[in-house]
SEDRENKE-907204 format. One record per residue (C-alpha): residue number from 1; residue in three letters; y, x, z. Coordinates in Angstrom, 2 decimals. Example, Ala and Ser with C-alpha at 12.3 -4.5 7.8 and 13.67 -1.06 7.14 Angstrom:
  seq  type    north     east       up
    1   ALA    -4.50    12.30     7.80
    2   SER    -1.06    13.67     7.14
END
This chain:
  seq  type    north     east       up
    1   PRO     0.12     0.14     0.08
    2   PRO     3.88     1.34    -0.79
    3   GLU     4.21     1.25     2.69
    4   GLU     2.66     3.95     3.81
    5   VAL     4.13     6.09     0.98
    6   GLU     7.88     5.14     2.47
    7   ASP     7.12     6.55     6.18
    8   SER     5.85     9.66     4.75
    9   SER     9.25    10.37     3.20
   10   GLU    12.70     9.43     4.58
   11   PRO    14.05     6.30     2.10
   12   THR    16.95     8.32     0.30
   13   LYS    20.80     7.18     1.75
   14   ARG    23.24     5.84    -0.86
   15   ASP    26.74     7.68    -1.37
   16   ARG    29.29     6.06     1.07
   17   SER    32.47     7.00    -0.94
   18   HIS    33.12     3.27    -2.39
   19   LEU    33.25     1.95     1.44
   20   GLU    35.92     4.55     2.57
   21   ASN    37.91     4.47    -0.42
   22   THR    37.94     0.41    -0.59
   23   LEU    38.64    -0.04     3.49
   24   LYS    40.72     3.23     3.27
   25   LEU    39.15     5.10     6.10
   26   ASN    40.51     8.44     5.04
   27   GLU    43.91     7.66     4.76
   28   ASP    45.85     8.51     8.08
   29   LYS    49.15     6.48     7.17
   30   PRO    50.07     4.65    10.61
   31   ALA    48.59     1.33    10.66
   32   ASP    51.94    -0.93     9.72
   33   ASP    53.74    -1.42    12.82
   34   VAL    53.56    -5.31    14.07
   35   SER    54.79    -4.95    17.47
   36   GLY    58.16    -6.42    16.39
   37   VAL    56.56    -9.41    14.83
   38   LEU    54.18   -10.39    17.57
   39   GLN    56.89    -9.86    20.31
   40   ARG    59.18   -12.64    18.39
   41   LEU    55.45   -14.54    17.95
   42   ARG    54.91   -14.56    21.79
   43   LYS    58.39   -15.67    22.98
   44   ILE    58.17   -18.60    20.09
   45   TYR    54.74   -19.35    21.60
   46   HIS    55.97   -19.08    25.44
   47   SER    59.42   -20.70    25.03
   48   SER    58.46   -23.77    22.24
   49   ILE    54.71   -24.60    22.28
   50   LYS    53.41   -24.04    25.71
   51   PRO    55.61   -26.15    27.47
   52   LEU    54.30   -28.95    25.93
   53   GLU    51.25   -28.24    25.41
   54   GLN    50.99   -27.67    29.44
   55   SER    52.92   -30.64    30.56
   56   TYR    50.26   -33.00    28.08
   57   ARG    47.30   -30.65    28.90
   58   TYR    46.43   -30.26    25.51
   59   ASN    43.80   -27.52    26.54
   60   GLU    41.80   -30.67    28.17
   61   LEU    41.85   -32.31    24.93
   62   ARG    40.70   -29.55    22.65
   63   GLN    39.62   -27.00    25.23
   64   HIS    41.96   -24.60    23.29
   65   GLU    44.76   -22.43    25.09
   66   ILE    45.97   -19.46    23.67
   67   THR    46.40   -16.37    25.77
   68   ASP    48.15   -13.63    25.05
   69   GLY    45.40   -11.29    24.68
   70   GLU    44.94   -13.82    21.65
   71   ILE    48.31   -13.65    19.89
   72   THR    48.09    -9.98    19.88
   73   SER    44.24    -9.82    19.10
   74   LYS    42.56    -7.71    16.02
   75   PRO    41.37   -10.08    13.39
   76   MET    37.62   -10.89    14.06
   77   VAL    34.88   -10.98    11.31
   78   LEU    32.22   -13.25    12.78
   79   PHE    28.61   -13.12    11.41
   80   LEU    26.14   -15.86    11.43
   81   GLY    23.03   -17.28     9.67
   82   PRO    19.31   -17.50    10.30
   83   TRP    17.47   -14.70    12.55
   84   SER    16.38   -11.50    10.79
   85   VAL    18.54   -11.80     7.80
   86   GLY    19.97    -8.46     8.05
   87   LYS    23.43    -9.17    10.06
   88   SER    22.81    -6.52    12.70
   89   SER    21.83    -4.10     9.74
   90   MET    25.10    -4.98     7.72
   91   ILE    26.80    -4.22    10.86
   92   ASN    25.15    -0.65    11.40
   93   TYR    26.09     0.20     7.32
   94   LEU    29.66    -1.08     7.69
   95   LEU    30.17     1.09    10.49
   96   GLY    28.04     4.11     9.33
   97   LEU    25.95     3.48    13.00
   98   ASP    22.66     3.95    11.55
   99   ASP    20.21     6.83    13.36
  100   THR    23.22     6.77    16.11
  101   PRO    22.85     6.30    19.39
  102   TYR    24.79     2.87    18.82
  103   GLN    23.26     1.19    16.05
  104   LEU    22.34    -2.28    16.89
  105   TYR    19.08    -3.27    17.34
  106   THR    17.26    -4.99    14.17
  107   GLY    14.04    -5.73    13.06
  108   ALA    11.72    -8.53    11.54
  109   GLU    11.55   -10.52    14.88
  110   PRO    14.86   -12.48    16.47
  111   THR    16.36    -9.16    18.14
  112   THR    19.76    -9.83    18.46
  113   SER    19.84   -12.68    21.48
  114   GLU    22.93   -12.00    22.52
  115   PHE    26.50   -12.42    20.66
  116   THR    27.52    -8.71    20.31
  117   VAL    31.47    -7.88    20.07
  118   ILE    31.75    -4.72    18.25
  119   MET    35.29    -3.17    19.07
  120   HIS    37.51    -0.18    18.84
  121   GLY    37.50     2.13    22.18
  122   PRO    38.04     6.06    22.38
  123   LYS    34.05     6.77    22.83
  124   LEU    30.88     4.44    23.02
  125   LYS    30.37     2.73    25.53
  126   THR    28.62    -1.10    26.68
  127   ILE    30.77    -3.64    28.48
  128   GLU    29.13    -6.48    30.09
  129   GLY    30.48   -10.04    29.07
  130   ILE    30.97   -11.04    32.94
  131   VAL    33.34    -7.83    32.54
  132   MET    35.17    -8.88    29.38
  133   ALA    35.65   -12.13    30.44
  134   ALA    37.53   -10.86    33.26
  135   ASP    39.85    -8.88    31.76
  136   SER    42.90   -11.20    30.71
  137   ALA    44.39    -8.71    28.30
  138   ARG    41.52    -9.29    26.30
  139   SER    41.05   -12.05    24.08
  140   PHE    37.85   -13.22    25.59
  141   SER    38.62   -14.52    29.13
  142   PRO    38.69   -18.13    27.90
  143   LEU    34.74   -17.52    27.35
  144   GLU    34.34   -17.59    31.06
  145   LYS    34.33   -21.51    30.90
  146   PHE    30.94   -21.21    29.36
  147   GLY    29.32   -20.65    32.77
  148   GLN    27.55   -17.31    34.26
  149   ASN    24.41   -17.96    31.94
  150   PHE    25.99   -16.83    28.86
  151   LEU    28.12   -14.38    29.97
  152   GLU    24.72   -12.46    30.69
  153   LYS    24.52   -13.44    27.18
  154   LEU    27.93   -11.95    26.16
  155   ILE    27.92    -7.91    25.09
  156   GLY    30.85    -5.78    24.02
  157   ILE    30.27    -2.47    22.24
  158   GLU    33.21     0.06    22.21
  159   VAL    33.04     2.26    19.03
  160   PRO    35.45     5.09    17.97
  161   HIS    35.91     3.86    14.45
  162   LYS    38.81     4.30    12.12
  163   LEU    37.51     0.54    11.07
  164   LEU    37.48    -1.04    14.34
  165   GLU    41.35    -0.03    14.78
  166   ARG    42.12    -2.93    12.74
  167   VAL    39.04    -5.46    12.82
  168   THR    36.81    -6.76    15.27
  169   PHE    33.06    -7.40    14.30
  170   VAL    31.19   -10.38    16.54
  171   ASP    27.37   -10.56    15.83
  172   THR    25.42   -13.90    16.72
  173   PRO    21.96   -14.87    17.67
  174   GLY    20.12   -16.19    14.50
  175   ILE    19.92   -19.31    14.15
  176   ILE    15.95   -19.97    14.49
  177   GLU    15.25   -23.89    13.36
  178   ASN    13.25   -26.30    15.61
  179   ARG    14.81   -24.73    18.40
  180   LYS    15.99   -26.62    21.62
  181   GLN    19.62   -25.80    22.46
  182   GLN    18.31   -25.92    26.13
  183   GLU    16.31   -23.78    25.73
  184   ARG    18.96   -20.83    25.13
  185   GLY    20.41   -21.74    28.63
  186   TYR    23.94   -22.44    27.61
  187   PRO    25.79   -24.61    25.35
  188   PHE    25.21   -22.37    21.97
  189   ASN    27.19   -24.36    19.71
  190   ASP    30.27   -24.61    21.90
  191   VAL    30.21   -21.20    21.99
  192   CYS    29.41   -20.98    18.43
  193   GLN    32.75   -23.16    17.88
  194   TRP    34.83   -20.86    19.92
  195   PHE    34.18   -18.15    17.91
  196   ILE    34.65   -20.27    14.48
  197   ASP    37.85   -21.47    15.55
  198   ARG    39.39   -18.16    16.40
  199   ALA    37.50   -15.77    13.06
  200   ASP    39.48   -14.65    10.11
  201   LEU    36.38   -14.25     8.06
  202   ILE    33.12   -15.52     8.53
  203   PHE    30.29   -14.44     6.69
  204   VAL    27.02   -16.51     6.28
  205   VAL    24.17   -14.17     5.77
  206   PHE    20.95   -15.63     4.57
  207   ASP    17.81   -13.78     3.16
  208   PRO    16.37   -14.61    -0.10
  209   THR    12.86   -14.85     1.48
  210   LYS    13.71   -17.42     3.71
  211   LEU    15.90   -20.21     2.69
  212   ASP    14.99   -23.00     4.58
  213   VAL    17.99   -25.30     5.68
  214   GLY    16.94   -26.95     8.48
  215   LEU    18.91   -28.78    11.14
  216   GLU    20.47   -25.72    12.98
  217   LEU    22.10   -24.70     9.84
  218   GLU    23.18   -27.74     9.10
  219   MET    24.54   -28.55    12.32
  220   LEU    26.62   -25.25    11.96
  221   PHE    27.99   -25.84     8.67
  222   ARG    29.22   -29.35     9.81
  223   GLN    31.12   -26.77    12.86
  224   LEU    32.47   -24.94     9.65
  225   LYS    34.51   -28.23     8.70
  226   GLY    37.83   -27.28     7.54
  227   ARG    37.05   -23.28     7.90
  228   GLU    36.15   -23.42     4.28
  229   SER    38.49   -20.80     3.06
  230   GLN    37.34   -18.29     5.68
  231   ILE    33.29   -18.63     4.43
  232   ARG    32.06   -16.14     2.79
  233   ILE    28.13   -16.50     1.87
  234   ILE    26.30   -13.20     1.80
  235   LEU    22.79   -13.31    -0.20
  236   ASN    21.65   -10.25     1.09
  237   LYS    18.54    -8.21     0.89
  238   ALA    19.02    -9.08    -3.02
  239   ASP    17.40    -5.64    -4.43
  240   SER    13.98    -6.72    -2.64
  241   LEU    13.51    -9.51    -5.29
  242   ALA    13.08    -9.29    -9.29
  243   THR    16.18   -10.42   -11.43
  244   GLN    14.27   -13.70   -12.37
  245   GLU    13.67   -14.68    -9.32
  246   LEU    17.04   -13.67    -7.37
  247   MET    18.46   -16.09    -9.74
  248   ARG    16.03   -18.92    -9.21
  249   VAL    16.98   -17.90    -5.29
  250   TYR    20.48   -18.02    -5.84
  251   GLY    20.27   -21.30    -7.74
  252   ALA    17.92   -22.98    -4.62
  253   LEU    20.62   -21.61    -2.54
  254   PHE    23.83   -23.02    -4.03
  255   TRP    21.61   -26.34    -4.16
  256   SER    20.93   -26.66    -0.41
  257   LEU    24.31   -25.64     0.56
  258   ALA    26.11   -27.66    -1.89
  259   PRO    26.12   -31.12     0.54
  260   LEU    27.01   -29.16     3.41
  261   ILE    30.33   -27.65     1.73
  262   ASN    32.53   -30.55     0.51
  263   VAL    35.37   -28.67    -0.98
  264   THR    36.75   -28.82    -4.50
  265   GLU    36.07   -25.03    -5.13
  266   PRO    32.44   -23.68    -4.44
  267   PRO    32.13   -20.94    -1.73
  268   ARG    32.33   -17.43    -3.17
  269   VAL    28.59   -15.70    -2.90
  270   TYR    28.34   -11.88    -2.60
  271   VAL    24.70   -11.07    -3.85
  272   SER    24.01    -7.90    -2.83
  273   SER    21.96    -5.67    -0.10
  274   PHE    23.87    -4.59     2.58
  275   TRP    22.19    -1.43     4.35
  276   PRO    22.26     2.13     3.74
  277   HIS    19.22     2.40     1.65
  278   GLU    19.13     3.39    -1.86
  279   TYR    18.41    -0.27    -3.93
  280   HIS    15.04    -0.61    -5.30
  281   PRO    14.35     0.74    -8.76
  282   ASP    14.60    -1.73   -11.89
  283   THR    17.13    -3.56    -9.81
  284   HIS    20.88    -4.97   -11.07
  285   LYS    22.35    -1.49    -9.09
  286   ASP    25.48    -2.13   -10.72
  287   LEU    26.24    -5.76    -9.88
  288   PHE    25.05    -5.20    -5.91
  289   LEU    27.45    -2.36    -5.96
  290   LYS    30.46    -4.53    -7.70
  291   GLU    29.42    -7.46    -5.14
  292   GLU    29.53    -5.28    -2.45
  293   ILE    33.30    -3.83    -3.73
  294   SER    34.32    -7.51    -3.73
  295   LEU    33.03    -7.84    -0.48
  296   LEU    35.04    -4.96     1.29
  297   GLU    38.23    -6.03    -0.78
  298   ASP    37.68    -9.38     0.67
  299   LEU    37.69    -7.64     4.20
  300   ASN    40.39    -5.37     3.74
  301   GLN    42.88    -8.27     2.58
  302   VAL    42.03   -10.16     5.50
  303   ILE    42.93    -7.05     7.67
  304   GLU    46.06    -6.74     5.62
  305   ASN    47.33   -10.57     5.82
  306   ARG    46.67   -10.61     9.57
  307   MET    50.14   -11.24    10.47
  308   GLU    50.42   -14.20     8.17
  309   ASN    47.10   -15.35     9.20
  310   LYS    48.18   -15.36    13.06
  311   ILE    51.55   -16.94    12.72
  312   ALA    49.94   -19.75    10.61
  313   PHE    47.30   -19.91    13.06
  314   ILE    50.00   -20.48    15.67
  315   ARG    52.02   -23.21    13.84
  316   GLN    48.84   -25.11    13.08
  317   HIS    48.33   -24.77    17.01
  318   ALA    51.83   -26.35    17.29
  319   ILE    51.49   -29.26    14.63
  320   ARG    48.08   -30.21    16.95
  321   VAL    50.34   -29.89    20.16
  322   ARG    52.93   -31.89    18.58
  323   ILE    50.74   -34.71    17.55
  324   HIS    49.22   -34.51    21.03
  325   ALA    52.23   -34.86    22.84
  326   LEU    53.09   -38.02    20.46
  327   LEU    49.92   -39.62    21.08
  328   VAL    50.23   -39.69    24.89
  329   ASP    53.80   -40.64    24.79
  330   ARG    52.97   -43.51    22.80
  331   TYR    49.68   -44.60    25.11
  332   LEU    52.70   -43.95    28.07
  333   GLN    55.13   -46.15    26.31
  334   THR    52.52   -48.90    25.31
  335   TYR    51.75   -49.00    29.12
  336   LYS    54.82   -49.61    30.26
  337   ASP    55.85   -52.31    28.05
  338   LYS    52.92   -53.92    29.29
  339   MET    52.75   -53.67    32.78
  340   THR    54.66   -56.43    34.27
  341   PHE    55.25   -56.72    38.53
  342   PHE    52.23   -58.56    38.69
  343   SER    49.34   -56.53    36.10
  344   ASP    46.65   -54.35    37.42
  345   GLY    47.43   -51.23    35.88
  346   GLU    43.96   -49.80    35.86
  347   LEU    43.37   -53.14    33.82
  348   VAL    45.95   -52.87    31.30
  349   PHE    45.92   -49.39    30.87
  350   ARG    41.77   -49.74    30.02
  351   ASP    42.31   -52.82    27.63
  352   ILE    45.11   -49.89    25.70
  353   VAL    42.38   -47.09    25.88
  354   GLU    39.41   -49.28    24.64
  355   ASP    41.18   -50.67    21.82
  356   PRO    44.56   -48.37    20.78
  357   ASP    44.54   -49.95    17.25
  358   LYS    45.68   -53.50    18.79
  359   PHE    48.67   -52.02    19.68
  360   PHE    49.23   -49.72    16.64
  361   ILE    49.38   -46.43    18.77
  362   PHE    47.72   -44.16    16.32
  363   LYS    49.54   -45.67    13.20
  364   SER    52.92   -45.48    14.79
  365   ILE    52.73   -41.69    14.84
  366   LEU    51.20   -41.59    11.65
  367   ALA    54.56   -43.58    10.87
  368   LYS    56.71   -40.59    12.55
  369   THR    57.57   -37.78     9.85
  370   ASN    55.55   -34.52     9.24
  371   VAL    52.25   -36.27    10.97
  372   SER    48.90   -35.83     8.48
  373   LYS    46.17   -38.16     9.15
  374   PHE    44.42   -35.29     8.60
  375   ASP    45.55   -34.05    12.26
  376   LEU    44.88   -36.86    14.12
  377   PRO    42.33   -36.64    16.96
  378   ASN    39.95   -38.90    16.90
  379   ARG    40.64   -42.17    19.46
  380   GLU    37.22   -41.16    21.48
  381   ALA    38.86   -37.93    22.59
  382   TYR    41.61   -39.87    24.37
  383   LYS    38.67   -41.96    26.33
  384   ASP    37.79   -39.13    27.92
  385   PHE    40.93   -37.35    27.98
  386   PHE    42.42   -40.27    29.93
  387   GLY    39.17   -40.53    32.20
  388   ILE    40.54   -37.34    33.52
  389   ASN    44.13   -37.51    33.45
  390   PRO    45.36   -40.65    34.62
  391   ILE    48.02   -42.10    32.44
  392   THR    50.43   -41.93    35.06
  393   SER    50.79   -38.34    35.63
  394   PHE    52.41   -38.00    32.61
  395   LYS    56.09   -38.05    31.82
  396   LEU    57.62   -39.47    28.67
  397   LEU    58.77   -37.46    26.21
  398   SER    62.77   -38.69    26.14
  399   GLN    62.26   -37.39    29.93
  400   GLN    61.01   -33.49    29.17
  401   CYS    64.35   -32.51    28.30
  402   SER    66.65   -30.23    30.39
  403   TYR    70.74   -29.22    30.09
  404   MET    69.87   -26.31    29.30
  405   GLY    66.65   -25.98    27.78
  406   GLY    67.11   -28.58    25.83
  407   CYS    64.15   -31.18    24.87
  408   PHE    60.81   -29.94    24.62
  409   LEU    59.67   -31.99    21.37
  410   GLU    62.84   -30.85    19.52
  411   LYS    62.19   -27.09    20.51
  412   ILE    58.35   -27.51    19.42
  413   GLU    59.81   -29.20    16.04
  414   LYS    62.23   -26.27    15.26
  415   ALA    59.41   -23.75    15.82
  416   ILE    57.06   -25.74    13.41
  417   THR    60.07   -26.40    10.56
  418   ARG    61.85   -22.96    11.04
  419   GLU    60.87   -20.62    13.62
  420   LEU    57.49   -19.78    12.22
  421   PRO    58.14   -20.41     8.51
  422   ASP    61.34   -18.04     9.43
  423   LEU    59.01   -15.05    10.72
  424   LEU    56.78   -15.48     8.01
  425   GLY    59.36   -14.96     5.88
  426   SER    59.97   -11.93     7.31
  427   ILE    57.18    -9.81     7.13
  428   GLY    56.85   -11.20     3.58
  429   LEU    59.35    -9.26     2.19
  430   GLY    58.23    -5.81     0.25
  431   LYS    55.00    -7.38    -0.03
  432   LYS    53.72    -9.48    -2.59
  433   PRO    54.38   -13.44    -1.71
  434   ASN    52.00   -14.67     0.42
  435   VAL    49.77   -18.37    -0.38
  436   LEU    52.02   -19.91     2.87
  437   SER    55.09   -19.51     1.49
  438   CYS    57.12   -23.09     2.46
  439   ASP    56.87   -23.96    -1.21
  440   ILE    53.53   -24.80    -0.72
  441   THR    53.00   -26.55     2.85
  442   GLY    56.64   -27.76     2.17
  443   CYS    56.95   -26.57     6.57
  444   GLY    57.48   -29.66     7.06
  445   GLU    60.71   -31.25     5.26
  446   THR    60.46   -35.01     5.09
  447   PRO    58.71   -35.58     1.55
  448   LYS    60.75   -36.63    -1.46
  449   ASN    60.01   -39.32    -2.94
  450   ARG    60.03   -38.61    -6.69
  451   TYR    59.97   -42.40    -7.88
  452   ARG    63.04   -44.29    -5.75
  453   LYS    65.52   -44.90    -8.06
  454   PRO    68.74   -42.56    -6.44
END
């Protein structure tokens, strides 16, 4: 059998120069200084967004609080996919960790049972999850909420590598089909969601020999909804198949993923073998190398656009906080209007929470400017939300103003329509125009009615 031959002679390693060139690992140029932009972003967040967020307890609705560590964090690349498709091998390959003491453990069995965060550090060392979560300067402190069982499954590895100065990798436990959530001992899907919400690039890796798209994978794609532009699908180990077979697998992969990703544009699929060994003879080496370089360029793009992405992320967060505040305000106003001297507050409010549509709560918010129906949270979420936070513990928006500080609502609207787009514009100077410019997103101006006669 051919395996024995391989053991006797070390498989040859591929040239890595394309990795170094594409990811600009040899350049000694200082990383572009973004500290000024980060400070302004932090200031806008703390002065214009956070007050409203806290006042209406937004993080209890979305479980999403933004820490300073998160505002300053590096772009994050998340590796997802079934077990044993080569996620850890791919990280080892990109960082050149193979045959070093720090390489991630890989093998045919499900090997990665932890969420492994690979980040930059002056020397190689491993950090326990409990320590990572306790350090508020890191962006992982919010992970504490998933409990001790999870923190034992979280591990950090610091590696002194040039690429990690600009990006952080997260390796996840493989999705194991036909396996119950409970067996993991922590809320696996919620943890995945936390990482998905924060990832700048999501690599979903597949192995051409096992393309069973089962329930866990369907569940995963449901969680990736809305993040389609960050997803890259990787058909790994492509040189293990003959060309014709590979074409079939590629078609089958698209076929099984199509119903899971309903976007106008099909996701980008990269076909290659991401590991250090030479490609198998008689396979499409040139194609695989080109695909690999495309993927590296993609990664580089994300690193270079990190400030734009960060500002867009904070702006998206602000939009959600604003909608949440408008909704709570509307629930409260409705409650106040319905209350009479004799009514039982509990019953009155239960009626509103059970059927907000009867009181036009969501409709009235949609009638306001700049609210998209796609950003509205669902009604059920508010039943739970008000179950924990009694309506009487909130103040109306109109009362959230101070003589010196102005009104919370006005400040967040100014941040969404002016301050954050301006900040985005300021870093766009000298760079190619970014897709996030206001011509495209409108940055929240009132829409013009093209059909109304002047």
